[in-house]
C-alpha positions as CSV (number, residue, x, y, z in Angstrom):
1,M,-21.3,-35.2,-6.8
2,F,-18.7,-33.4,-8.6
3,P,-19.5,-29.6,-7.4
4,V,-19.9,-28.0,-10.7
5,F,-22.1,-25.2,-10.2
6,P,-19.6,-23.2,-7.1
7,L,-16.1,-24.6,-9.0
8,I,-18.4,-22.8,-12.4
9,A,-17.9,-19.5,-9.1
10,T,-15.3,-20.1,-7.4
11,L,-13.3,-20.3,-11.0
12,A,-15.5,-17.6,-12.6
13,T,-14.4,-15.0,-9.6
14,Q,-10.8,-15.9,-9.7
15,S,-10.8,-15.6,-13.6
16,L,-12.3,-12.3,-13.6
17,A,-10.1,-10.8,-10.8
18,T,-6.8,-12.0,-12.1
19,M,-7.4,-10.7,-15.5
20,A,-8.1,-7.3,-13.8
21,A,-4.7,-7.9,-12.4
22,Y,-2.7,-8.8,-15.2
23,S,-4.3,-6.8,-17.5
24,F,-1.3,-3.8,-16.5
25,P,1.3,-6.1,-17.7
26,V,-0.7,-6.5,-21.4
27,V,-0.2,-2.6,-22.5
28,A,2.1,-1.7,-19.7
29,P,3.9,0.2,-22.3
30,V,0.7,2.3,-23.0
31,I,-0.1,2.7,-19.9
32,A,3.6,3.9,-19.2
33,K,3.2,6.6,-22.5
34,D,-0.2,8.4,-21.1
35,L,1.6,8.6,-17.5
36,E,4.4,10.2,-18.6
37,V,6.3,7.6,-16.0
38,P,8.8,4.7,-16.7
39,G,7.0,2.0,-17.7
40,T,9.3,-0.6,-15.6
41,L,6.6,1.0,-12.9
42,V,4.0,-0.2,-14.0
43,G,5.1,-3.7,-12.6
44,F,4.9,-2.6,-8.7
45,F,0.9,-2.7,-9.6
46,I,1.1,-6.0,-9.0
47,S,3.2,-6.3,-6.4
48,T,1.0,-3.3,-4.7
49,V,-1.8,-6.2,-5.4
50,Y,-0.3,-9.1,-4.0
51,G,1.3,-6.9,-0.8
52,V,-1.5,-5.5,0.2
53,G,-3.7,-9.2,-0.7
54,I,-1.3,-10.9,2.4
55,I,-3.5,-8.9,4.5
56,S,-6.7,-9.8,3.2
57,A,-5.5,-13.1,2.8
58,L,-4.6,-13.7,6.8
59,L,-7.6,-11.8,7.2
60,S,-10.3,-13.7,5.0
61,P,-10.6,-16.5,7.2
62,R,-12.8,-14.1,9.6
63,F,-14.8,-12.8,6.8
64,I,-16.7,-15.8,5.3
65,R,-17.1,-18.1,9.0
66,R,-19.0,-14.7,9.5
67,F,-20.5,-13.7,5.7
68,G,-20.0,-17.0,4.6
69,A,-17.8,-18.0,1.2
70,V,-20.7,-16.7,-1.2
71,R,-21.3,-12.6,0.1
72,V,-17.0,-13.1,1.0
73,S,-17.2,-14.0,-3.1
74,Q,-18.6,-10.8,-3.9
75,L,-17.3,-8.2,-2.2
76,V,-13.9,-9.8,-4.2
77,L,-15.9,-9.2,-6.9
78,M,-16.8,-5.7,-6.3
79,A,-13.1,-4.9,-4.9
80,T,-12.4,-6.3,-8.9
81,L,-14.8,-4.0,-9.6
82,A,-13.7,-0.5,-7.8
83,M,-10.3,-1.3,-8.8
84,L,-11.0,-1.1,-12.4
85,L,-13.2,2.0,-12.1
86,S,-10.5,3.8,-10.0
87,C,-8.1,3.6,-12.8
88,A,-10.5,4.0,-15.8
89,V,-9.4,8.0,-14.0
90,G,-6.9,7.8,-15.3
91,S,-4.1,9.4,-13.4
92,V,-1.0,7.7,-11.1
93,L,-2.6,8.1,-8.2
94,S,-6.3,7.4,-8.9
95,V,-3.5,3.8,-10.4
96,V,-2.3,3.1,-6.9
97,L,-5.4,3.9,-5.4
98,G,-7.6,0.8,-7.7
99,A,-4.2,-1.7,-7.5
100,A,-4.9,-1.4,-3.5
101,L,-8.7,-1.8,-3.5
102,L,-7.7,-4.8,-5.4
103,G,-5.6,-5.9,-2.7
104,L,-7.5,-5.6,0.2
105,A,-10.2,-8.5,-1.1
106,Y,-8.0,-10.7,-3.3
107,G,-6.5,-12.6,-1.0
108,A,-9.9,-13.7,0.2
109,T,-10.3,-15.9,-3.5
110,A,-8.8,-18.9,-2.5
111,P,-10.0,-19.1,1.3
112,A,-13.7,-18.8,-0.5
113,S,-13.7,-21.1,-2.7
114,T,-11.7,-23.6,-0.3
115,H,-14.9,-23.2,2.3
116,L,-16.9,-23.4,-0.4
117,L,-15.8,-26.3,-2.5
118,V,-14.1,-28.9,0.2
119,P,-17.9,-29.2,1.8
120,R,-19.4,-29.4,-1.3
121,T,-16.8,-32.1,-3.0
122,P,-15.8,-36.1,-2.2
123,P,-12.8,-36.5,-1.5
124,R,-11.8,-38.6,-3.8
125,I,-12.4,-36.3,-6.6
126,M,-11.1,-33.0,-3.8
127,N,-7.3,-32.5,-5.3
128,L,-8.7,-32.3,-9.3
129,V,-11.4,-30.3,-7.6
130,L,-8.9,-27.7,-6.5
131,S,-6.4,-28.1,-9.3
132,I,-9.6,-26.9,-11.3
133,R,-10.1,-24.1,-9.3
134,Q,-6.6,-22.5,-9.5
135,I,-6.7,-22.5,-13.4
136,G,-8.6,-19.3,-13.1
137,V,-5.3,-17.9,-12.6
138,P,-3.4,-18.0,-15.6
139,L,-6.5,-18.6,-17.0
140,G,-7.8,-15.0,-16.8
141,G,-4.1,-14.2,-17.6
142,V,-4.7,-15.4,-20.9
143,L,-7.9,-13.3,-21.1
144,A,-6.0,-10.1,-20.0
145,G,-3.8,-10.5,-22.9
146,L,-7.1,-11.8,-25.6
147,V,-8.9,-8.5,-24.0
148,M,-7.7,-6.0,-23.4
149,A,-4.3,-5.7,-26.1
150,P,-6.7,-5.2,-29.1
151,L,-9.9,-3.3,-27.1
152,T,-6.6,-1.0,-26.0
153,L,-5.8,-0.3,-29.8
154,S,-9.5,0.3,-30.4
155,L,-10.7,2.3,-27.9
156,G,-8.2,3.1,-25.9
157,W,-6.6,1.2,-22.1
158,Q,-9.5,3.1,-19.6
159,A,-12.4,1.5,-22.1
160,A,-10.7,-1.8,-22.3
161,L,-11.0,-1.9,-18.3
162,L,-14.1,-0.4,-18.1
163,W,-15.5,-3.5,-20.6
164,Q,-14.9,-5.0,-18.0
165,T,-16.6,-4.2,-15.6
166,L,-20.0,-5.8,-17.3
167,P,-18.9,-9.9,-16.0
168,V,-17.6,-8.1,-13.2
169,L,-21.5,-7.1,-12.6
170,A,-23.0,-10.8,-13.7
171,V,-21.2,-13.1,-11.2
172,I,-21.5,-10.2,-8.9
173,L,-26.1,-11.0,-8.9
174,L,-26.0,-14.2,-10.2
175,L,-23.9,-15.5,-6.8
176,E,-26.4,-13.4,-5.1
177,C,-28.5,-16.5,-6.5
178,T,-27.5,-19.0,-4.1
179,R,-25.8,-17.4,-1.5
180,L,-29.1,-18.1,1.2
181,A,-28.4,-21.9,0.5
182,W,-24.2,-22.1,-0.2
183,D,-23.7,-20.0,2.8
184,A,-26.2,-21.5,4.7
185,D,-23.4,-22.1,7.2
186,R,-22.5,-18.5,7.9
187,D,-21.9,-17.6,11.8
188,P,-23.4,-14.0,12.1
189,S,-21.6,-14.7,16.2
190,R,-18.1,-14.1,14.4
191,Q,-15.7,-11.8,15.8
192,I,-13.4,-10.7,13.3
193,F,-10.7,-8.6,14.7
194,S,-11.0,-10.1,18.3
195,Q,-7.4,-11.3,17.8
196,G,-4.5,-9.9,16.1
197,L,-4.1,-9.5,12.1
198,F,-0.8,-12.6,12.7
199,A,-3.6,-14.8,14.4
200,P,-3.6,-17.5,11.1
201,V,0.7,-17.6,11.7
202,Q,0.4,-19.7,15.6
203,M,-0.8,-22.6,13.4
204,L,2.7,-22.4,12.3
205,F,4.2,-23.1,15.7
206,D,1.3,-25.6,17.1
207,R,2.2,-27.6,13.4
208,P,5.1,-28.8,12.4
209,E,3.9,-30.3,9.5
210,L,2.6,-26.8,8.4
211,R,6.1,-25.2,8.3
212,R,7.9,-26.9,5.6
213,L,4.4,-26.6,3.7
214,A,5.3,-23.2,4.6
215,F,8.6,-22.7,2.8
216,V,7.5,-25.1,0.0
217,S,3.8,-22.7,-0.9
218,F,6.6,-19.2,-0.2
219,V,9.6,-20.4,-2.6
220,Y,7.9,-22.3,-5.1
221,S,5.4,-19.2,-6.1
222,G,8.5,-16.9,-6.0
223,L,10.1,-19.5,-8.3
224,Q,7.2,-19.0,-10.3
225,L,7.4,-15.4,-11.0
226,C,10.6,-15.8,-11.5
227,F,10.2,-18.0,-14.5
228,I,7.5,-15.8,-15.9
229,A,9.4,-12.0,-14.9
230,F,12.4,-12.9,-15.9
231,I,11.9,-15.1,-19.1
232,T,11.6,-13.1,-22.1
233,V,13.9,-10.3,-21.6
234,H,16.2,-13.7,-20.3
235,L,15.9,-14.3,-23.9
236,T,15.9,-12.2,-25.8
237,S,18.9,-10.7,-24.1
238,K,21.5,-14.7,-23.9
239,T,19.9,-15.8,-27.2
240,R,18.5,-15.2,-30.6
241,F,16.0,-14.8,-29.8
242,D,13.4,-12.0,-31.0
243,L,10.9,-10.3,-28.8
244,V,7.7,-12.5,-30.6
245,Q,10.4,-15.8,-30.5
246,A,10.4,-14.8,-26.5
247,G,6.5,-14.4,-26.0
248,W,6.3,-17.3,-27.5
249,A,8.4,-19.1,-25.0
250,L,6.0,-17.5,-22.3
251,A,2.6,-18.5,-23.8
252,V,4.0,-21.9,-23.8
253,Y,5.2,-21.2,-20.2
254,Q,1.9,-20.4,-19.4
255,L,0.1,-22.1,-21.2
256,A,1.8,-25.3,-19.7
257,A,0.6,-24.6,-16.7
258,V,-3.4,-24.2,-17.3
259,I,-3.1,-27.7,-19.2
260,S,-0.9,-29.8,-16.0
261,R,-3.0,-28.5,-13.1
262,P,-6.0,-30.2,-13.5
263,I,-3.6,-33.0,-14.7
264,W,-1.9,-33.5,-11.2
265,G,-5.1,-33.5,-9.2
266,W,-6.2,-36.2,-11.3
267,L,-2.6,-38.0,-10.3
268,A,-3.0,-36.6,-6.2
269,D,-6.7,-38.4,-6.4
270,K,-5.2,-41.4,-8.3
271,W,-1.8,-42.9,-7.5
272,L,0.2,-40.5,-5.7
273,S,-0.4,-38.5,-2.5
274,A,-0.8,-34.3,-3.7
275,H,2.4,-34.2,-0.2
276,S,4.6,-37.1,-2.4
277,L,3.6,-35.3,-5.4
278,L,4.9,-31.6,-4.7
279,A,7.9,-33.1,-3.1
280,W,8.2,-34.3,-6.9
281,Q,7.4,-30.9,-8.5
282,G,10.5,-29.3,-6.9
283,F,12.9,-31.3,-8.0
284,I,11.8,-31.0,-12.0
285,M,10.7,-27.0,-11.2
286,G,14.3,-26.6,-10.1
287,A,15.9,-28.7,-13.0
288,A,14.1,-26.5,-14.8
289,A,15.8,-23.8,-13.8
290,L,18.5,-25.0,-13.6
291,L,19.2,-25.8,-16.9
292,T,16.8,-22.2,-17.7
293,G,19.7,-20.3,-16.3
294,Q,22.3,-21.7,-18.9
295,F,20.3,-20.0,-21.7
296,G,22.6,-18.9,-24.8
297,M,23.1,-17.9,-28.5
298,N,23.8,-21.8,-29.6
299,W,20.0,-23.6,-27.9
300,A,18.1,-24.4,-30.2
301,P,14.3,-23.0,-30.2
302,W,12.7,-27.0,-29.5
303,V,14.7,-27.3,-26.7
304,V,14.1,-23.5,-25.0
305,L,10.9,-24.0,-25.8
306,S,10.4,-27.5,-24.6
307,L,12.3,-26.2,-21.4
308,S,9.6,-23.2,-21.1
309,A,6.7,-25.9,-21.0
310,V,8.1,-28.5,-18.5
311,A,8.9,-25.1,-16.0
312,G,5.5,-24.0,-16.6
313,A,4.2,-27.8,-16.0
314,S,5.5,-27.8,-12.3
315,A,6.8,-24.2,-11.5
316,S,3.5,-23.1,-12.3
317,G,1.1,-26.5,-12.1
318,F,2.0,-26.9,-8.5
319,T,-0.5,-23.9,-6.8
320,G,-3.9,-26.4,-6.4
321,L,-1.9,-29.3,-5.2
322,A,-0.8,-26.9,-2.4
323,Y,-4.1,-26.1,-1.5
324,A,-5.3,-28.8,-1.4
325,E,-2.9,-30.0,1.5
326,W,-3.5,-26.8,2.9
327,A,-7.4,-27.9,2.9
328,R,-6.4,-31.2,4.4
329,L,-3.6,-30.4,7.0
330,G,-5.7,-27.1,8.1
331,G,-8.6,-30.0,9.0
332,T,-11.3,-28.0,10.8
333,Q,-9.4,-24.8,10.3
334,R,-9.0,-25.6,6.1
335,T,-10.5,-22.1,5.8
336,E,-7.2,-20.9,8.3
337,A,-4.7,-22.9,6.5
338,T,-5.6,-21.8,3.2
339,G,-5.7,-18.5,3.9
340,L,-1.7,-18.5,5.6
341,G,-1.1,-20.4,2.7
342,S,-2.0,-17.7,0.3
343,G,0.0,-15.1,2.5
344,L,3.0,-17.3,2.1
345,M,2.4,-17.6,-1.5
346,F,1.9,-14.0,-2.1
347,A,5.1,-13.1,0.3
348,G,6.9,-16.0,-1.9
349,V,5.4,-13.7,-5.6
350,L,7.0,-10.7,-3.9
351,L,10.3,-10.8,-2.8
352,L,12.0,-13.6,-4.5
353,P,11.8,-12.0,-7.9
354,S,13.0,-8.4,-6.7
355,L,15.8,-10.4,-4.8
356,F,16.8,-12.4,-8.2
357,S,16.7,-8.9,-9.8
358,V,19.1,-8.4,-7.3
359,I,21.7,-11.3,-8.3
360,V,20.8,-10.9,-11.9
361,T,21.7,-7.2,-12.0
362,A,24.9,-7.4,-9.5
363,F,26.6,-10.6,-11.7
364,D,24.3,-9.1,-14.7
365,D,24.7,-13.2,-14.7
366,Y,21.3,-15.1,-15.2
367,A,23.4,-18.8,-14.6
368,L,23.4,-17.6,-10.5
369,P,19.8,-16.1,-9.5
370,Y,18.5,-19.3,-11.5
371,G,20.7,-21.8,-9.5
372,F,19.9,-20.0,-6.0
373,V,16.1,-19.9,-6.5
374,G,16.3,-23.5,-8.5
375,G,17.8,-25.3,-5.9
376,L,15.3,-23.7,-2.8
377,A,13.3,-25.4,-4.6
378,A,15.0,-28.9,-4.2
379,L,15.8,-28.1,-0.9
380,S,12.1,-28.2,-0.8
381,G,11.1,-31.2,-2.6
382,F,14.2,-32.6,0.2
383,L,12.5,-31.3,3.0
384,L,8.1,-33.1,1.9
385,L,10.4,-35.8,1.3
386,H,11.8,-35.7,5.0
387,Q,8.5,-35.7,6.3
388,K,6.8,-37.6,4.2
389,N,9.2,-40.7,5.7
390,S,9.7,-39.6,9.4
């Protein structure tokens, strides 16, 4: 039976939390002007969310076991609410505090969803369900763009943030109606702080198959953000694209991610395993990165947009399959494994784009950094295929 209502609940939680986080990049110039800081500093908001999110990703499985996945999902939304209210105060300090508050719970979204969905999902559609759930990330980004820009122009960015609190509050209350039934497996006696923060990392030492998946998750997520962070500045500086055309390329990238995630999940359930598809995605995104690094003045717009779609479908379309693999390989520890996977993906988001930026700045060229991260993606694909064949 298809888990319709648990899927809607987890998808809504992920979408609203991501929408709040991605609201700042959407209207970064306006916020930077009001706070009298350089516009580039607004980018540190996302870095703070994901950086602190590593901690919540590693710790959240213990809270989920003790309080239940629904209660933890409500905590994610309460942290989202706290972030929106804090940032709406409109000072640099309140914005930094808001980013940290959201990060304290944001890493729990995937582990809570996995804990809730896996027992209620037939194995024959597991990859599809988890891939649909992962649509919440690009969907949250799309919603932020659709909502924040017009509301900011008409009401101001602080009021636009406050309007987001209404659907967040509504979902918190709706989740309470399901809590007794969906959190029936919680264990109130479970100890939360009896083990160290990095206890989940022990799984990597005990399970060789998880080590390869860890490397893949780190690389793929990092490459995903490299595309998102640099595609517009790359196109406007190295090709004939203006800002609007470059924005279209990024929109195509995001749209391809939304459309492809359930398709990848369906393929993994019907034709090839998630493991095999993850390997082939590494080769595809690696090739897309190499070609993207060659963008120049003579590139036709339709070619650039087509390549953006391929990059989005692979580099941003992999996450549902990755979480399905973490859950499958984790077995009875699937919640802990998913938390570990989230932490590694967040680490990739933090580190690889930063390294990419350093290389671009040092050499004033995109071919080298795209070749580097593309090579890592292809290597990840080879590692997965080797694991399957060994």
